[in-house]
VOGU-3710 file (C-alpha; in Angstrom, 3 decimals, decimal comma):
1> mknknadfsi> -30,410/33,767/197,729  -29,666/31,901/194,533  -32,883/29,880/194,820  -34,931/33,034/195,398  -33,457/34,596/192,281  -34,212/31,446/190,299  -37,795/31,351/191,613  -38,241/35,008/190,713  -36,892/34,390/187,190  -39,293/31,496/186,698
11> lllvgivliv> -42,246/33,568/187,900  -41,201/36,420/185,635  -40,939/34,056/182,667  -44,341/32,522/183,421  -45,829/36,003/183,713  -44,408/37,039/180,348  -45,732/33,845/178,721  -49,210/34,464/180,172  -49,226/38,045/178,925  -48,174/36,920/175,432
21> vmltggaayy> -50,877/34,219/175,407  -53,523/36,668/176,557  -52,513/39,247/173,977  -52,329/36,661/171,197  -55,610/35,059/172,192  -57,270/38,436/172,535  -56,011/39,537/169,141  -57,246/36,304/167,578  -60,677/36,745/169,098  -60,723/40,417/168,117
31> slsghgtlfs> -60,080/39,481/164,507  -62,233/36,364/164,259  -65,253/37,968/165,893  -65,493/40,474/163,056  -64,424/43,481/165,113  -60,843/43,802/163,901  -59,597/45,505/160,751  -60,724/44,067/157,421  -57,272/43,281/156,072  -53,955/44,961/155,442
41> sadndliisa> -53,479/47,090/152,336  -50,945/44,570/151,015  -53,387/41,658/151,281  -56,009/42,395/148,636  -56,151/38,957/147,039  -59,334/38,121/148,915  -62,987/38,190/147,935  -64,927/40,187/150,497  -68,474/39,063/151,188  -71,033/41,253/152,928
51> vfifedqgkp> -74,782/40,840/153,191  -77,023/43,912/153,325  -80,477/43,356/154,834  -83,235/45,948/154,462  -85,686/45,197/157,241  -89,389/46,010/157,372  -91,359/45,349/160,576  -88,761/42,898/161,864  -88,461/40,838/158,653  -86,103/41,121/155,658
61> lstfltlcyp> -87,758/43,041/152,838  -84,652/42,551/150,679  -81,391/40,710/151,252  -78,409/41,441/149,009  -75,200/39,428/149,149  -72,353/41,581/147,803  -69,133/39,930/146,678  -66,207/42,287/146,053  -62,711/41,532/144,738  -60,372/44,489/145,460
71> atkraavfdv> -57,659/43,400/143,020  -59,940/43,898/139,978  -62,290/46,438/141,590  -65,222/44,259/140,544  -68,312/43,255/142,494  -71,356/41,054/142,072  -74,682/41,160/143,902  -77,123/38,324/144,583  -80,707/39,079/145,568  -81,884/36,423/148,041
81> pgnvgrilkk> -85,705/36,448/148,364  -87,154/35,762/151,801  -89,615/33,225/150,364  -86,959/30,778/149,166  -88,060/27,332/150,309  -85,516/25,276/152,251  -85,298/22,527/154,849  -84,362/24,805/157,733  -82,003/23,150/160,193  -83,016/25,291/163,139
91> idrvdridtv> -86,685/24,276/162,998  -86,275/20,993/161,077  -88,960/21,589/158,471  -89,477/23,061/155,005  -90,358/26,749/155,196  -89,407/30,228/154,000  -85,768/31,010/154,546  -86,661/34,172/156,492  -88,652/32,144/159,043  -85,472/31,832/161,116
101> yngqrpdafi> -84,648/35,551/160,850  -83,893/37,443/164,043  -82,758/41,016/163,498  -80,828/41,103/166,754  -79,095/37,766/166,190  -79,139/37,036/162,439  -76,657/34,128/162,561  -79,211/31,413/161,735  -80,555/33,369/158,758  -77,056/34,124/157,448
111> neienllsvd> -76,062/30,470/157,866  -79,012/29,448/155,694  -77,877/31,884/152,986  -74,345/30,487/153,208  -75,672/26,942/152,766  -77,942/27,998/149,910  -75,177/29,726/147,941  -72,141/27,752/149,173  -70,288/30,899/150,163  -68,909/32,202/153,448
121> idyfvildfp> -70,305/35,566/154,539  -67,830/37,765/156,402  -69,914/40,797/157,344  -73,522/41,866/157,645  -75,305/45,223/157,679  -78,946/45,494/158,776  -81,011/48,621/158,134  -84,642/49,001/159,155  -86,717/51,623/157,341  -86,406/54,420/159,944
131> slekivdlld> -82,605/54,002/159,878  -82,475/53,703/156,082  -84,435/56,937/155,705  -81,932/58,780/157,888  -78,924/57,286/156,093  -80,330/58,234/152,685  -80,759/61,798/153,947  -77,185/61,738/155,304  -76,123/60,771/151,773  -78,106/63,724/150,364
141> gveisipqai> -80,370/61,299/148,532  -79,889/58,240/146,304  -80,160/58,697/142,550  -81,782/55,966/140,453  -83,124/55,655/136,929  -86,840/54,806/136,730  -87,720/53,255/133,327  -91,394/54,278/133,291  -93,374/56,758/135,340  -95,134/55,229/138,338
151> eaydggnsvl> -98,675/56,250/139,229  -100,206/53,945/141,786  -102,118/53,785/145,057  -100,941/52,053/148,180  -103,306/51,911/151,118  -105,223/54,890/149,785  -102,078/57,000/149,317  -100,842/58,164/145,922  -97,479/56,841/144,762  -95,982/59,064/142,089
161> fpsgrtaldg> -92,513/58,772/140,582  -91,487/60,382/137,262  -89,512/58,428/134,688  -85,806/59,065/134,153  -83,150/60,038/136,670  -84,700/60,631/140,072  -83,107/61,432/143,427  -84,880/59,695/146,305  -84,819/61,264/149,761  -85,378/59,152/152,864
171> dktqqymsye> -89,172/59,323/152,818  -89,402/58,572/149,087  -87,001/55,657/149,511  -89,359/53,830/151,846  -92,308/54,475/149,566  -90,433/53,349/146,447  -89,197/50,123/148,018  -92,235/49,057/150,007  -95,361/49,882/148,019  -97,296/47,063/146,343
181> dndgdieppr> -99,455/47,522/143,264  -100,745/44,112/142,285  -103,044/45,428/139,553  -100,800/47,494/137,320  -97,264/47,402/138,597  -95,032/48,072/135,590  -91,964/46,811/137,382  -92,008/44,052/140,034  -91,058/45,159/143,568  -87,973/42,951/143,475
191> qrrerffvgf> -86,565/44,846/140,490  -87,305/48,205/142,114  -85,413/47,184/145,240  -82,488/45,861/143,230  -82,318/49,157/141,329  -82,310/51,077/144,595  -79,560/48,921/146,102  -77,176/49,516/143,187  -77,901/53,255/143,465  -77,322/53,020/147,216
201> lkrlseknlh> -73,895/51,396/146,717  -72,971/54,064/144,184  -73,975/56,848/146,550  -72,005/55,266/149,400  -69,006/55,283/147,077  -69,466/58,931/146,146  -69,897/59,998/149,778  -67,288/57,707/151,303  -64,827/60,448/152,316  -67,680/62,669/153,513
211> lknpelaeaf> -68,916/59,901/155,819  -65,521/59,723/157,533  -66,150/63,057/159,204  -66,053/62,082/162,916  -69,561/63,330/163,711  -71,090/61,808/160,578  -69,191/58,544/161,049  -70,586/58,151/164,547  -74,144/58,924/163,402  -73,765/56,648/160,365
221> galmrsnmnq> -72,558/53,711/162,452  -75,277/54,166/165,054  -77,972/53,748/162,405  -76,975/50,221/161,381  -76,657/46,852/163,049  -73,562/44,927/162,022  -70,746/42,690/163,219  -68,188/45,452/162,599  -66,671/48,197/164,658  -66,060/51,620/163,092
231> rtredlfdel> -62,585/50,759/161,811  -63,741/47,551/160,115  -66,775/49,291/158,675  -64,599/52,037/157,205  -62,290/49,411/155,704  -65,256/47,648/154,114  -66,757/50,816/152,661  -63,320/51,921/151,433  -63,191/48,755/149,321  -66,803/49,099/148,152
241> akidtdrisv> -66,036/52,693/147,147  -63,432/51,456/144,652  -65,713/49,138/142,677  -67,154/50,087/139,301  -70,814/50,386/140,277  -71,864/51,009/136,656  -70,944/47,408/135,855  -72,779/45,717/138,705  -75,610/43,460/137,640  -77,859/42,051/140,341
251> qsiggnyrev> -78,516/38,345/139,934  -81,606/36,798/141,419  -82,408/33,228/142,404  -84,573/31,462/139,858  -86,883/28,589/140,651  -90,388/27,180/140,716  -93,178/28,128/143,113  -94,906/25,444/145,170  -97,424/25,716/147,967  -96,321/24,312/151,322
261> sgkqllfpfy> -98,567/24,613/154,380  -100,530/27,399/152,712  -97,409/29,396/151,734  -96,083/30,024/148,226  -92,396/29,087/148,397  -89,737/29,576/145,741  -87,709/26,390/145,297  -84,446/27,032/143,410  -83,838/25,180/140,152  -82,118/21,784/140,412
271> daslvkdivr> -82,334/21,749/144,212  -80,153/24,900/144,401  -77,251/23,301/142,503  -77,790/25,844/139,716  -77,452/28,891/141,954  -74,364/27,362/143,585  -72,891/26,953/140,111  -73,713/30,578/139,311  -71,965/31,762/142,459  -68,948/29,606/141,659
281> qtlaaltreg> -68,679/31,016/138,137  -69,233/34,541/139,414  -66,432/34,221/141,961  -64,116/32,977/139,218  -65,153/35,852/136,942  -64,508/38,450/139,640  -60,859/37,446/139,763  -60,338/37,728/135,994  -59,986/41,173/134,414  -61,123/39,895/131,027
291> afsssgrvst> -64,267/38,285/132,379  -66,299/41,478/132,130  -67,665/43,162/129,068  -65,330/45,862/127,792  -68,346/48,010/126,982  -69,651/47,727/130,512  -73,079/46,561/129,332  -75,062/43,365/129,764  -74,686/40,929/126,855  -77,848/40,130/124,878
301> veilngtnvs> -78,938/36,645/123,855  -81,293/35,106/121,286  -82,501/31,571/122,082  -83,866/29,297/119,359  -85,248/25,807/119,818  -83,681/23,406/117,315  -85,560/20,376/118,663  -89,170/19,172/118,730  -89,346/19,520/122,552  -92,077/22,070/123,212
311> glagrtaeli> -91,218/25,052/125,441  -87,507/24,256/125,668  -86,403/27,715/124,504  -88,541/29,437/127,142  -87,252/27,249/129,956  -83,674/27,788/128,801  -84,279/31,558/128,746  -85,114/31,415/132,465  -81,810/29,657/133,079  -79,789/32,162/131,038
321> rvfgydviki> -81,444/35,183/132,679  -80,448/33,905/136,115  -76,822/34,283/134,999  -77,421/37,991/134,327  -77,887/37,942/130,526  -80,594/39,887/128,681  -82,635/37,449/126,578  -84,165/39,614/123,837  -85,695/36,915/121,638  -87,136/33,416/122,084
331> gnatdngydk> -88,321/31,292/119,187  -87,890/28,211/117,004  -84,955/27,532/114,720  -85,631/27,016/110,995  -84,953/23,304/111,567  -85,987/21,150/114,549  -83,408/18,480/113,796  -80,284/19,998/115,379  -78,250/17,168/116,889  -75,715/19,482/118,536
341> teiidhsnqn> -76,336/22,705/120,399  -74,464/25,634/118,917  -73,682/29,212/119,871  -73,235/31,875/117,201  -71,147/34,846/118,287  -72,180/38,141/116,665  -70,123/40,271/119,063  -66,557/39,282/118,128  -65,719/39,098/121,847  -63,909/35,788/122,192
351> eevkifadii> -63,519/35,805/125,979  -67,126/36,787/126,618  -68,620/34,144/124,345  -66,483/31,482/126,050  -67,807/32,568/129,450  -71,352/32,409/128,072  -70,767/28,979/126,514  -69,387/27,620/129,778  -72,799/28,119/131,401  -74,189/25,134/129,486
361> rceniktdvk> -70,785/23,538/128,718  -71,183/24,104/125,005  -68,021/23,729/122,909  -69,703/24,266/119,522  -69,098/28,007/118,943  -69,359/29,716/115,561  -68,708/33,315/114,544  -70,946/35,522/112,417  -69,711/39,104/112,530  -70,674/41,559/109,785
371> tigdenemqt> -67,905/43,932/108,723  -68,448/47,558/107,754  -66,415/47,030/104,582  -69,053/44,753/103,058  -71,674/47,252/101,841  -74,040/44,603/100,435  -74,171/42,805/103,767  -74,549/46,016/105,750  -77,545/47,103/103,660  -79,481/43,978/104,612
381> yeykadftli> -78,008/43,568/108,080  -80,462/43,608/110,973  -79,388/43,974/114,591  -78,840/40,644/116,271  -78,160/39,712/119,840  -74,558/39,361/120,918  -75,031/35,597/121,018  -77,515/33,249/119,355  -78,052/29,967/121,190  -79,570/27,206/119,051
391> igkdfngrft> -80,636/24,313/121,269  -79,900/20,833/119,958  -80,829/17,305/121,007  -77,682/17,051/123,128  -79,030/19,651/125,595  -80,626/18,137/128,735  -82,106/21,373/130,067  -78,955/22,343/131,962  -75,869/21,183/130,060  -74,934/19,813/126,672
401> kks> -73,984/16,168/126,727  -70,613/15,174/125,301  -70,839/12,654/122,482
//
């Protein structure tokens, strides 16, 4: 009798252990496979990464990596063009990054983006045009600001959009994002799509509570492909709803075009080390409250060439724009014999000029801020950029060299 009781106790213990292992293993899989909750409300010291793919005829029309830091309610967006040239591991050759795209199983495509940007991507959302149209209508339209009126023809159809604030419905969204006007397009398609995406994020934020209505939530979820269940998706959009969408600037990948096997491919500057550096600095900036402009606007830059190297200011402007700055003037300095690169701060924003200077590792920062109390200076004062960058001989095209 004693042995039977002992055997029963052992079996019971083994059974309990198996149940615990199964539950633990199941919970681990549930979380790691992207179907669990995003994170607990107490654990907000994480940067959330989600890629949004707008699909047209089975290929990515636009791909936006969104990085969000809940603790500061800040976010950054990177536009990843489909024609970025890479050595693709899956097919072992140089080709467009979207060559490996499969809308039903996007892992290979997402892995290439992760390798390109050196960032882990937690979640993805894929929307084809029919689904995007319906979602935009569920959101009661997406409002964007169009800088100049658009009057164009696409495949024989008129494309008309007024300037100023415009609310796009589902049908207009597809037309705005997909039309091509190679002859007189005022704004490149990439910029149009970036403008729409920021407006889309803002509208998702405004309608977040509305979309939690059980019927709408089910319809909303059914229109997208993702690696999230409804609970995880709601967690993600709850966090995106908190970000300050007015301060989001979309950063694109800069590079040079080269023809490979009859295709024009965009090869990122410095073999993609530049864009990796941008992502690294962006992630650091997201976690610092003071890393963003207090005015909420994009800082402006003037770039002057203080050397006798032709075209250096223009090439540097491309670099600076990739970091999200607005370069409003390019030219030559009054002297082409600058030994050291210098930055002149006209904004009186110490933290912001340091962030700008760190891009090229420049330690030579000067201040030139006009005060309202000096009437003589104010009478002759002309508006300058926030920062003036004067390129010296110590600049190698990417960084300043320490002496």
